C-alpha positions in Angstrom: 16.4 -1.9 -34.3 16.7 1.9 -34.1 16.1 3.7 -30.8 16.7 6.9 -28.9 18.7 6.2 -25.7 20.9 7.9 -23.1 24.2 6.8 -21.7 24.4 9.8 -19.3 22.1 12.5 -18.1 22.0 16.1 -19.3 20.6 18.3 -21.9 19.0 17.2 -25.2 22.4 16.6 -26.7 22.8 13.5 -24.6 20.1 11.8 -26.6 21.6 9.1 -28.9 20.0 7.7 -32.0 21.4 4.3 -33.0 21.0 0.5 -33.1 20.1 -1.5 -30.0 19.0 -5.1 -29.7 15.4 -5.8 -30.6 13.4 -6.9 -27.5 11.6 -10.2 -27.2 8.2 -10.6 -25.6 8.6 -12.3 -22.3 6.0 -13.9 -20.1 3.0 -11.5 -19.7 4.4 -9.2 -22.4 3.6 -8.3 -26.0 6.1 -7.1 -28.6 4.7 -4.0 -30.1 5.9 -2.5 -33.4 5.7 1.2 -32.6 4.1 3.5 -35.0 3.9 6.7 -32.9 5.5 7.7 -29.6 4.4 10.6 -27.4 6.9 13.1 -26.1 6.2 14.2 -22.5 7.9 16.2 -19.8 8.5 13.0 -17.8 10.9 12.0 -20.7 12.9 15.2 -20.0 13.0 14.4 -16.3 14.5 11.0 -17.1 17.0 12.6 -19.5 18.1 15.2 -17.0 18.3 12.8 -14.1 15.5 14.5 -12.1 13.9 11.0 -12.1 16.7 8.5 -11.8 17.1 5.6 -14.3 19.6 2.8 -14.6 21.8 3.7 -17.6 21.9 3.2 -20.6 18.2 3.7 -21.0 15.7 4.0 -23.9 13.4 6.9 -23.3 9.6 7.3 -24.0 6.7 6.5 -21.8 3.8 6.0 -24.2 3.3 4.6 -27.6 0.9 3.1 -30.1 1.4 0.4 -32.7 0.6 -3.1 -33.7 1.3 -6.3 -31.8 3.9 -8.5 -33.6 4.1 -11.3 -31.0 2.8 -12.2 -27.5 4.6 -13.9 -24.7 3.6 -16.8 -22.5 0.4 -16.3 -20.6 -1.0 -13.5 -22.8 -4.5 -14.3 -24.0 -6.3 -11.0 -24.2 -4.2 -9.8 -27.1 -2.9 -11.3 -30.4 -0.6 -10.4 -33.2 -2.2 -7.8 -35.5 -4.1 -6.0 -32.7 -3.8 -2.2 -32.7 -2.8 -1.1 -29.2 -1.7 1.8 -27.1 -0.1 2.1 -23.7 1.5 4.4 -21.2 3.6 4.2 -18.0 6.3 1.8 -19.2 9.5 3.1 -20.7 11.0 2.4 -24.1 8.7 3.8 -26.7 11.4 5.9 -28.4 12.2 2.8 -30.5 11.0 0.7 -33.4 9.8 -2.0 -31.1 9.0 -2.3 -27.4 8.2 -5.3 -25.1 5.2 -4.0 -23.2 3.4 -5.6 -20.2 0.0 -6.8 -21.5 -1.6 -5.4 -18.4 -0.9 -1.9 -19.6 -2.1 -2.3 -23.2 -5.5 -1.2 -24.5 -7.0 -1.8 -27.9 -7.4 1.2 -30.2 -10.7 1.4 -32.0 -10.6 1.8 -35.8 -11.9 5.4 -35.5 -8.7 6.5 -33.6 -5.3 6.9 -35.4 -2.0 5.8 -34.0 -0.9 9.4 -33.7 -4.0 10.4 -31.7 -3.8 7.3 -29.5 -0.2 8.1 -28.7 -1.1 11.7 -28.1 -3.7 10.9 -25.4 -2.5 7.9 -23.5 -0.3 9.5 -20.9 -1.6 13.1 -21.0 -5.2 12.1 -21.6 -5.3 9.5 -18.8 -3.5 12.0 -16.6 -6.2 14.7 -17.3 -8.9 12.0 -16.7 -7.7 11.0 -13.3 -7.0 14.6 -12.2 -10.5 15.7 -13.1 -12.5 12.5 -12.3 -10.6 11.0 -9.4 -7.9 13.2 -7.7 -10.3 16.1 -7.3 -13.6 14.9 -8.9 -15.2 17.9 -10.5 -18.8 18.9 -10.7 -20.8 21.9 -11.9 -20.4 23.5 -8.5 -16.6 23.8 -8.7 -14.3 26.6 -10.0 -10.7 25.5 -10.8 -7.5 27.1 -12.0 -5.5 25.3 -14.6 -1.9 26.3 -15.2 -0.4 26.0 -18.7 -4.0 25.6 -20.0 -2.8 25.6 -23.7 -0.2 22.8 -23.1 -0.6 19.2 -23.9 -2.1 18.1 -20.6 -3.5 21.4 -19.6 -5.7 21.7 -22.7 -7.1 18.2 -22.0 -7.7 19.1 -18.4 -9.7 22.1 -19.5 -11.8 20.1 -21.9 -12.5 17.4 -19.3 -13.3 19.9 -16.6 -15.9 21.4 -19.0 -17.3 18.0 -19.8 -17.9 17.7 -16.0 -19.5 21.1 -15.8 -16.9 23.0 -13.8 -16.0 26.7 -14.3 -12.4 26.9 -15.6 -9.8 29.7 -15.2 -6.7 29.1 -17.2 -3.2 30.6 -17.4 -1.3 31.1 -20.6 1.9 32.8 -21.6 0.8 34.6 -24.8 -2.3 35.8 -26.6 -2.0 32.9 -29.0 -1.9 30.3 -26.2 -4.8 32.1 -24.5 -6.8 31.6 -27.7 -6.0 27.9 -27.6 -7.2 27.6 -24.0 -10.4 29.5 -24.7 -11.1 27.3 -27.7 -10.7 24.3 -25.4 -13.4 25.7 -23.2 -11.7 27.9 -20.6 -14.2 30.4 -19.2 -11.4 33.0 -18.5 -7.7 33.0 -19.3 -5.0 35.0 -17.5 -1.9 36.1 -19.4 0.5 35.4 -16.5 3.4 37.4 -18.1 1.2 40.5 -18.1 -0.9 40.0 -15.0 -0.4 38.5 -11.5 -2.4 35.3 -11.8 -3.0 35.3 -8.0 -4.6 38.8 -8.1 -6.6 37.9 -11.2 -7.9 34.6 -9.8 -9.0 36.3 -6.6 -10.7 39.0 -8.7 -12.5 36.5 -10.9 -13.8 34.6 -7.9 -14.9 37.6 -5.8 -12.0 37.2 -3.4 -13.0 33.6 -2.5 -10.4 31.7 -4.5 -10.9 28.4 -6.4 -11.8 24.9 -5.2 -8.7 23.4 -6.8 -5.6 24.3 -8.7 -4.1 21.9 -11.3 -0.4 22.8 -11.4 2.1 21.2 -13.7 4.6 24.1 -13.5 6.0 23.5 -10.1 8.6 25.8 -8.4 7.6 29.0 -10.2 3.9 28.8 -9.3 3.6 26.7 -6.2 3.3 29.3 -3.4 0.9 31.5 -5.4 -1.1 28.5 -6.3 -1.7 27.8 -2.6 -2.8 31.4 -2.2 -5.3 31.0 -5.0 -7.3 28.4 -3.1 -10.4 28.9 -1.0 -10.5 27.5 2.5 -10.0 23.7 2.4 -9.1 23.9 -1.3 -6.9 21.4 -3.0 -3.6 21.9 -4.8 -3.1 19.1 -7.3 0.6 19.3 -8.2 1.3 17.0 -11.1 4.5 18.3 -12.8 7.7 20.2 -12.5 8.0 22.1 -15.7 9.9 25.0 -14.0 11.7 22.8 -11.5 11.0 20.8 -8.3 9.2 22.5 -5.5 11.6 23.2 -2.5 10.9 21.6 0.8 8.4 23.5 3.0 6.7 23.2 6.4 3.4 21.3 6.2 2.1 23.7 8.9 1.8 26.2 6.0 -1.2 24.3 4.7 -3.0 24.9 8.0 -2.1 28.6 8.1 -3.4 29.2 4.6 -6.8 27.7 5.2 -6.6 23.9 6.1 -5.5 23.3 2.5 -5.0 19.9 0.8 -1.9 19.1 -1.2 -1.5 16.0 -3.4 1.3 14.9 -5.7 -0.4 12.1 -7.8 1.1 9.7 -10.2 -0.7 8.1 -13.2 0.6 4.6 -12.2 -1.5 4.7 -9.0 -4.6 5.5 -11.0 -4.4 2.8 -13.7 -3.0 -0.1 -11.6 -6.4 -1.7 -11.7 -7.3 -3.1 -15.1 -10.9 -1.9 -14.9 -9.7 1.6 -14.1 -7.3 1.6 -17.0 -10.0 0.5 -19.4 -12.4 3.1 -18.0 -10.0 6.0 -18.6 -8.8 4.8 -22.0 -12.3 4.0 -23.1 -13.6 7.5 -22.2 -10.7 9.0 -24.1 -11.2 7.0 -27.3 -15.0 7.5 -27.1 -14.7 11.3 -26.6 -12.3 11.5 -29.5 -14.7 9.6 -31.7 -17.6 11.7 -30.6 -15.6 14.9 -31.0 -16.2 15.8 -27.4 -12.4 15.8 -27.0 -10.3 17.5 -29.7 -6.6 17.5 -30.2 -4.5 20.2 -31.8 -2.6 19.3 -34.9 0.2 17.3 -33.5 3.8 18.4 -33.9 5.3 15.5 -35.8 9.0 14.6 -35.6 11.0 11.7 -37.0 12.4 9.4 -34.3 15.9 10.6 -35.1 14.9 14.2 -34.3 13.9 13.5 -30.7 16.5 15.9 -29.4 14.8 18.8 -31.2 11.4 17.7 -29.9 12.9 17.9 -26.4 14.3 21.4 -27.1 10.9 22.6 -28.4 9.0 21.1 -25.4 11.3 22.6 -22.8 11.4 25.9 -24.6 7.6 26.1 -24.5 7.6 26.7 -28.3 4.6 24.4 -28.9 1.0 24.0 -28.0 -0.6 20.6 -27.9 1.2 17.3 -28.4 4.6 16.3 -29.7 4.8 13.0 -31.5 7.7 10.9 -32.8 6.7 8.9 -35.8 8.7 5.7 -35.9 
């Protein structure tokens, strides 16, 4: 089968497109014929070596397709089922052997592209807004990269929950995308200091929570955007990893909370996985959650997809069609 894999870490040029052995569904697994694979920043972290992998490795952490075969002990799924998944590697390929515990069935009203687009980023946005810092109508939050794939979904879910949302964006076009997603205010961070603007928009009080996927470039100012006992939810490293710091700083800045969550810890329970995916698919069907027109690439063009993602040339989701 064809796949995108790496034999060494580095830039997009280390991505290889070629033939690899077709996997077999082992005990507790299903063999999925991949139709669409989502492209995410975690894939670039694997490629660069920020997150270590045994090499060679097939990339891709979410996908959607049709089950071709099931392994021993799998009873909840059967060949022909339309399924999607996240949090297991290998979706940049024609086939993947996926733990059945991670699979969810896709309703007929949701396409493979849309399912692949929301599994990782959508469930991430779901746990961030519903579990890590559960939002209500009484909260005001700051969402960095509010026009990005995950950021735009965070904005929409925060509004479903009734919160006031301040977003940051890098251009007027991206600000428009964030506003259309429901952001109440959007700060153009290249033109204005997002800390000063956030303080101004909150009457000097700061926000209850910051959802920060950017990392090194925004971390310290994100802390300063928080009100006393506010929470910084750091869930990405788009600008690089945050350097070590003294935890006493959290006390000095107002008894702040800092968390670095991971999707795997929020879908390890089957009921929780089905809750999050079920909400996503229902909101998509009801048009409460909308996706931008996906940026579609052929599997062989994964390197260009990585360049575009890291260069912040896109809004919304990048999809590899297999």
